[in-house]
C-alpha positions as CSV (number, residue, x, y, z in Angstrom):
1,M,5.2,137.1,83.0
2,K,6.6,135.7,79.9
3,I,9.9,135.2,81.3
4,K,8.0,133.4,84.1
5,K,6.3,131.6,82.4
6,I,9.0,130.3,80.3
7,L,11.2,129.5,83.9
8,L,7.8,127.6,85.0
9,V,8.4,125.2,81.5
10,V,11.9,124.8,82.0
11,V,11.7,124.0,85.4
12,L,9.0,121.7,84.3
13,L,10.7,120.1,82.1
14,V,13.9,119.7,83.9
15,A,11.4,118.2,86.6
16,I,10.2,115.5,84.2
17,V,13.6,114.8,82.9
18,G,14.9,114.5,86.2
19,A,12.0,112.0,86.9
20,S,12.4,110.1,84.1
21,I,16.5,109.6,84.8
22,G,15.6,108.8,88.5
23,Y,12.9,106.4,87.3
24,S,15.4,104.9,84.7
25,Y,18.1,104.6,87.6
26,Y,15.6,103.4,90.1
27,N,14.7,100.4,87.6
28,K,18.3,99.4,86.9
29,I,19.2,98.8,90.2
30,Y,15.6,97.8,92.2
31,K,13.2,96.5,89.2
32,G,13.3,92.4,89.0
33,N,15.5,91.5,86.1
34,I,16.2,87.4,87.0
35,V,13.3,85.8,85.0
36,E,13.5,82.3,86.6
37,N,14.5,80.1,89.5
38,G,18.0,78.4,89.0
39,F,21.5,78.0,90.0
40,V,24.7,79.3,88.6
41,Y,28.2,78.1,89.2
42,I,31.0,80.8,89.1
43,P,34.1,79.1,89.0
44,S,36.9,80.8,91.5
45,N,38.9,82.5,88.9
46,A,36.1,83.8,86.9
47,T,36.6,87.0,85.3
48,F,33.4,89.5,85.3
49,D,32.8,88.7,81.5
50,E,33.0,84.9,82.1
51,T,30.6,85.4,85.0
52,L,28.3,87.4,82.8
53,V,28.3,84.6,80.4
54,L,27.1,82.2,83.1
55,L,24.2,84.7,84.1
56,S,22.9,85.7,81.2
57,P,20.5,83.2,80.5
58,F,18.6,84.2,83.8
59,L,18.6,88.0,83.1
60,K,16.2,90.0,81.1
61,D,18.3,92.8,80.3
62,T,22.4,91.9,80.8
63,N,23.3,95.7,80.2
64,S,21.8,97.0,83.4
65,F,22.9,94.3,85.3
66,K,26.5,95.0,83.7
67,W,26.1,98.8,85.1
68,V,25.0,98.0,88.6
69,A,27.6,95.6,88.9
70,E,30.3,98.1,87.8
71,Q,28.8,100.7,90.1
72,K,29.2,98.1,93.1
73,N,32.6,97.2,91.9
74,Y,31.6,93.8,92.1
75,N,33.3,93.5,88.4
76,N,36.7,93.3,90.6
77,K,35.2,91.5,93.6
78,I,34.1,88.0,91.8
79,K,33.5,85.3,94.5
80,G,33.4,82.0,93.3
81,G,30.7,79.1,94.5
82,K,27.2,77.9,93.6
83,Y,24.5,80.6,93.9
84,Q,20.9,80.6,94.0
85,L,18.6,82.7,91.7
86,T,15.5,83.9,92.5
87,K,12.8,84.8,89.8
88,G,11.9,88.7,89.7
89,M,15.1,89.3,92.2
90,S,16.6,92.9,91.2
91,N,19.7,93.8,90.3
92,N,20.9,95.3,93.4
93,L,19.8,92.1,95.3
94,L,21.8,89.7,92.8
95,V,25.0,91.6,92.9
96,N,25.0,92.1,96.7
97,Q,24.6,88.2,97.2
98,L,27.6,87.4,94.2
99,R,29.7,90.0,95.9
100,S,29.2,89.1,99.7
101,G,29.2,85.3,98.5
102,N,26.3,84.4,100.0
103,Q,26.2,80.9,98.1
104,V,24.2,77.8,99.2
105,P,25.9,74.8,100.2
106,V,25.8,71.4,97.7
107,K,24.8,67.8,99.1
108,V,28.5,65.8,98.2
109,S,27.7,62.0,98.9
110,F,29.8,59.0,98.1
111,N,30.1,55.0,99.5
112,N,32.1,52.2,99.2
113,Q,34.8,53.8,97.2
114,D,37.4,50.9,96.9
115,T,40.4,53.4,96.6
116,L,41.8,57.0,97.1
117,E,41.4,57.6,93.5
118,K,37.9,56.6,93.5
119,L,37.3,58.6,96.0
120,S,38.8,61.5,94.6
121,A,37.3,60.9,91.4
122,R,33.8,60.7,92.9
123,I,34.3,63.7,95.2
124,A,35.6,66.4,91.6
125,E,32.0,65.4,90.1
126,Q,30.2,67.2,92.7
127,L,33.1,70.0,93.4
128,E,34.9,72.5,91.6
129,V,38.4,70.8,92.4
130,D,39.5,68.3,90.7
131,A,40.4,64.9,91.4
132,E,44.3,65.1,91.4
133,S,44.4,67.9,94.0
134,I,42.0,66.0,96.2
135,L,44.3,63.1,95.9
136,Q,47.2,65.3,96.8
137,A,45.9,66.5,99.8
138,I,44.7,63.1,101.2
139,T,48.0,61.5,100.6
140,D,49.6,64.5,101.8
141,P,52.9,63.2,103.5
142,N,52.6,66.2,106.5
143,F,48.9,65.7,106.8
144,L,49.4,61.8,107.2
145,K,52.4,62.1,109.7
146,E,50.6,64.9,111.9
147,H,47.7,62.8,112.2
148,N,49.2,59.7,112.6
149,L,47.8,58.2,109.5
150,T,49.3,56.7,106.3
151,K,48.2,56.0,103.0
152,G,46.8,52.9,103.6
153,N,44.6,53.6,106.5
154,V,43.6,57.2,105.7
155,L,40.5,56.0,103.2
156,G,39.4,55.0,106.5
157,I,38.5,58.7,108.2
158,F,35.7,58.9,105.4
159,V,32.9,57.7,106.7
160,P,30.0,57.2,103.4
161,N,26.9,59.8,103.8
162,S,25.8,62.9,102.6
163,Y,27.8,65.9,103.4
164,E,26.9,69.8,102.9
165,F,30.1,71.6,101.3
166,F,30.6,75.0,99.3
167,W,30.8,74.1,95.7
168,N,34.4,75.9,95.5
169,T,35.7,74.2,99.0
170,S,39.4,73.6,98.5
171,A,40.9,70.2,98.2
172,E,42.5,70.8,101.5
173,K,39.3,72.3,103.3
174,F,37.6,68.9,102.1
175,R,39.9,66.5,103.6
176,D,40.1,68.3,107.0
177,R,36.8,68.6,107.7
178,F,36.5,64.5,107.7
179,L,38.9,64.5,110.5
180,K,36.4,66.4,112.3
181,E,33.2,64.2,110.8
182,F,35.6,60.9,111.8
183,D,35.6,62.3,115.7
184,I,31.6,63.0,115.3
185,F,30.8,59.5,114.3
186,W,33.3,57.7,117.1
187,N,31.1,59.0,119.8
188,E,31.6,57.9,122.9
189,N,28.7,54.8,122.6
190,R,30.7,53.3,119.3
191,T,34.4,54.1,121.2
192,A,33.6,52.2,124.4
193,K,31.9,49.0,121.9
194,A,35.3,49.0,120.0
195,K,37.4,48.7,123.1
196,K,35.5,46.0,124.5
197,L,36.1,44.0,121.3
198,N,39.7,44.8,122.6
199,L,40.2,46.8,119.0
200,T,41.1,49.9,117.5
201,K,39.6,52.4,115.5
202,H,41.1,51.7,112.6
203,E,40.9,47.9,113.5
204,V,37.2,47.8,113.7
205,I,37.1,49.8,110.3
206,T,39.7,47.1,108.6
207,L,37.0,44.4,109.7
208,A,34.2,46.4,108.8
209,S,35.6,46.6,105.3
210,I,35.9,42.9,105.1
211,V,32.5,42.2,105.9
212,Q,31.1,45.0,103.5
213,K,32.9,43.2,100.9
214,E,31.7,39.6,102.2
215,T,27.7,40.2,102.1
216,A,25.9,42.9,100.4
217,Q,22.7,41.7,102.7
218,A,23.2,44.7,105.6
219,S,20.9,42.1,107.8
220,E,23.5,39.4,107.5
221,R,26.4,41.8,108.2
222,P,26.4,41.1,112.2
223,L,26.3,37.5,111.7
224,V,29.4,37.7,109.5
225,A,31.2,40.1,112.0
226,G,30.6,37.7,114.4
227,L,32.1,34.6,113.1
228,Y,35.3,36.6,112.1
229,L,35.5,37.9,115.5
230,N,35.1,34.5,116.7
231,R,37.8,33.5,114.6
232,I,39.8,36.5,115.7
233,R,38.9,35.6,119.6
234,D,40.1,31.6,119.2
235,G,43.7,32.3,117.0
236,W,42.2,31.0,113.6
237,P,43.3,32.9,110.5
238,L,40.6,35.0,109.1
239,G,40.6,32.9,105.8
240,A,38.4,35.8,104.2
241,D,38.3,35.6,100.3
242,P,37.7,39.1,99.9
243,T,40.8,40.0,101.4
244,I,42.6,37.7,98.7
245,I,40.9,39.8,95.8
246,Y,42.1,42.6,97.0
247,A,45.8,40.9,97.2
248,L,45.4,40.2,93.5
249,K,44.0,43.4,92.6
250,Q,47.0,44.8,94.2
251,K,49.1,42.5,92.1
252,Y,47.4,42.6,88.7
253,G,45.4,45.4,88.8
254,Q,42.4,47.2,90.3
255,D,40.3,46.9,87.0
256,E,40.7,43.1,87.0
257,V,37.2,41.1,88.0
258,Y,37.3,37.9,90.5
259,R,34.2,36.4,90.9
260,R,35.4,33.2,92.2
261,V,38.4,32.9,94.5
262,L,40.7,29.9,93.4
263,T,42.6,27.3,95.4
264,K,45.9,28.3,93.5
265,D,44.9,32.1,95.1
266,L,45.0,31.3,98.5
267,K,49.0,30.9,98.4
268,I,49.7,34.7,96.9
269,D,52.6,36.2,98.6
270,S,50.4,39.3,100.3
271,P,50.1,40.6,104.0
272,Y,46.7,40.9,103.2
273,N,46.5,37.2,102.8
274,T,44.7,36.1,105.6
275,Y,44.7,32.3,104.8
276,L,48.5,32.6,105.7
277,H,48.6,35.3,108.1
278,R,46.7,35.4,111.5
279,G,45.3,38.6,112.8
280,L,43.3,41.2,110.5
281,P,45.3,42.8,107.4
282,P,47.8,46.0,107.4
283,T,44.6,47.9,106.2
284,L,41.2,48.0,105.4
285,I,40.6,46.4,102.1
286,S,37.7,49.0,100.8
287,M,35.6,52.1,102.1
288,P,32.8,50.0,104.3
289,D,29.8,52.2,105.1
290,I,28.3,52.7,108.2
291,S,25.9,49.3,108.3
292,S,29.2,47.7,108.2
293,I,30.8,49.2,111.0
294,D,27.9,48.8,113.5
295,A,27.5,45.4,112.2
296,V,31.2,44.7,113.6
297,L,30.2,47.0,117.3
298,N,27.4,45.2,117.8
299,D,28.0,41.9,116.2
300,K,25.7,39.0,116.9
301,R,27.3,36.2,119.0
302,H,26.9,32.4,118.1
303,D,29.1,29.6,117.4
304,Y,29.6,29.6,113.7
305,Y,33.2,29.3,112.2
306,Y,32.4,28.6,108.5
307,M,30.6,30.2,106.1
308,C,29.6,29.7,102.3
309,A,27.9,31.6,99.7
310,S,24.1,30.2,99.7
311,V,23.1,28.3,96.5
312,T,19.3,28.3,97.9
313,K,19.2,31.8,98.9
314,L,21.4,33.9,96.4
315,G,23.4,36.9,98.1
316,Y,22.9,35.2,101.4
317,H,25.2,32.9,103.5
318,E,25.1,29.0,104.6
319,F,26.6,29.4,108.2
320,A,28.3,26.2,110.0
321,K,29.9,25.2,113.2
322,T,31.5,22.4,112.2
323,L,33.9,21.6,109.3
324,E,32.5,18.6,108.3
325,Q,29.2,20.7,107.6
326,H,30.6,23.5,106.0
327,N,32.5,21.1,103.6
328,V,28.9,19.4,102.7
329,N,27.5,23.6,102.1
330,A,30.8,24.2,99.8
331,N,30.2,21.0,98.0
332,K,27.0,22.5,97.3
333,Y,28.3,25.7,96.2
334,H,31.1,24.4,94.2
335,R,28.7,22.2,92.1
336,W,26.4,25.4,91.8
337,I,28.9,27.7,90.5
338,S,30.8,25.2,87.8
339,K,27.1,25.0,86.3
340,Q,27.0,28.6,86.3
341,G,30.0,28.6,84.1
342,I,31.8,30.8,86.4
343,K,35.6,29.7,86.0
344,R,37.5,33.4,87.5
């Protein structure tokens, strides 16, 4: 009897110890270990120790996570990205999510970037990839040649908007995505309207970039676009001040600020001088937004050939059909701008 009692006690002790160990393992694996909702950004080349540092602020018990991660071999399979953490998430769910690379996308937005360098810097603020890598990918000679693009017009494939990307998207995948977005944007309707204007897609974008720089008022853009199209149809020089400013910046540096175009500036030797050269400039002069592109495609038809900044409705323009009326408007503006002390 004594032996049976001893055996029973031993069995009970083993069962208790086993249950205790099992319960401990169960808690390590399945008990909630994330203490708050949030996101963690894990670099593509991160080590397990670096990943652990990033996760630690969210973990109630770092050691239990480390143990589960090692059991599932996650410590050797780190995948970069932006991951969403939910309060109460277990180590098992967390490791499965991280190991599978089940990340959440980030919203990438940009608008009216004047240069490829500025666009690249803007994107680098929102994705893991650095600005230099983005710029190199966009201007890669093989990419440009394959898609009949140049360094001058490739900025035109980027339509300002908000897009979803994975945070660790490579520079090449980011660039290639916009070839698809460009085709989506240029649907049958927009393509037909460009053809009706006798303009290519890139010519529409080039004119839209001038309209964009000419007026910040979206409601006025179809009117401005119509004026420039009148000049093109009748063989006039565009005579667009924004192209002069573009030429000046090309010559003297992008950081220069020009609030006033002077008579001497109109003689600058540049293919972008639309006072000296008829037709559109060689490429776009900035990144136009959708409203400017659609303003060209849906221009307002009228008989205006001249425009001048308004002194009574700041931010807008005064339009004229004749040079005589334009000169009246221009004189008002020149007197006003001189009173403001704006010399350049």
